[in-house]
C-alpha positions as CSV (number, residue, x, y, z in Angstrom):
1,M,157.1,52.4,12.1
2,P,156.1,56.0,11.7
3,I,157.0,59.0,13.6
4,P,154.5,59.8,15.9
5,N,153.1,63.2,16.0
6,Q,151.8,63.5,19.2
7,P,155.4,61.8,20.7
8,L,154.9,60.4,24.3
9,W,157.7,59.0,26.0
10,L,156.6,55.9,27.6
11,F,159.3,54.7,29.9
12,P,161.2,55.5,32.9
13,T,164.7,56.5,31.6
14,R,168.3,56.2,33.8
15,L,171.0,58.4,32.2
16,T,173.8,57.3,31.3
17,K,177.7,58.2,30.9
18,T,176.8,57.8,27.2
19,G,173.2,58.8,26.8
20,A,170.8,56.7,28.8
21,S,168.8,53.2,29.1
22,V,165.2,52.4,28.9
23,A,163.6,49.1,30.2
24,T,160.4,48.8,27.7
25,S,157.9,46.5,28.1
26,R,159.4,44.5,25.4
27,E,163.3,45.2,25.6
28,Y,166.0,46.9,27.3
29,V,167.3,49.7,25.2
30,T,170.4,51.2,24.8
31,I,170.7,55.1,23.5
32,E,173.9,56.8,23.0
33,A,173.2,60.7,22.6
34,D,173.9,63.5,24.0
35,R,172.4,64.0,27.6
36,A,171.3,66.8,27.6
37,L,169.2,66.4,24.5
38,L,167.6,62.9,26.2
39,R,166.6,65.1,29.4
40,Q,165.0,67.7,27.4
41,L,163.7,65.4,24.5
42,S,161.8,63.3,27.7
43,W,160.3,66.1,28.7
44,L,158.9,67.6,26.0
45,C,157.3,64.5,24.8
46,D,154.7,64.2,27.5
47,G,152.0,63.3,24.9
48,T,151.0,67.3,24.8
49,R,153.1,69.0,22.3
50,R,153.3,68.1,18.5
51,L,156.2,67.0,16.8
52,D,156.9,70.2,15.3
53,R,157.1,71.9,18.1
54,I,159.4,69.6,19.6
55,I,161.8,70.1,16.7
56,H,161.4,73.5,16.5
57,R,162.0,74.0,20.3
58,L,165.2,71.9,19.9
59,S,166.5,73.0,16.9
60,D,168.2,75.9,18.4
61,R,171.0,73.6,19.9
62,W,170.9,70.3,18.2
63,S,170.2,69.4,14.3
64,S,166.3,69.1,13.5
65,T,167.7,66.2,11.0
66,G,169.1,64.5,14.0
67,I,166.5,65.2,16.2
68,R,163.8,63.5,14.1
69,R,166.0,60.5,13.4
70,L,166.6,59.8,17.3
71,I,162.5,60.3,17.7
72,G,162.1,58.0,15.0
73,Y,164.9,55.4,16.5
74,L,163.0,55.5,19.5
75,A,159.6,54.8,18.3
76,H,160.5,51.8,16.3
77,R,162.2,51.0,19.8
78,G,158.9,51.5,21.6
79,V,160.3,53.6,23.4
80,I,158.2,56.7,22.0
81,V,154.6,56.4,21.3
82,N,152.0,58.3,19.7
83,A,149.9,59.7,22.3
84,Y,146.4,59.3,20.5
85,E,147.4,55.7,20.2
86,L,148.3,54.6,23.6
87,S,144.6,53.3,24.2
88,S,144.9,50.4,21.5
89,L,149.0,50.0,22.9
90,S,147.8,49.1,26.7
91,L,145.5,46.2,25.0
92,D,148.0,45.0,23.5
93,W,149.6,44.5,27.0
94,L,146.9,42.4,28.6
């Protein structure tokens, strides 16, 4: 799955001691990453910002390669989707 260009963090997230946990429509996802990064990333991935702007905003504190890799992982697991594809995804849930 490609990295979404207009990422939208789709599901509620519970921060844990080592990262976060997310219950998607398909599975339970455990994310081991910096809690501050996950908090900011979930806030920034609201479907209104482009991927390059999100990475630019976070890259002062974290590696842009690591951020891109994390977003790719979250997209693969269904936590983050492309906001422009949300309407077609909702049809899959019916």
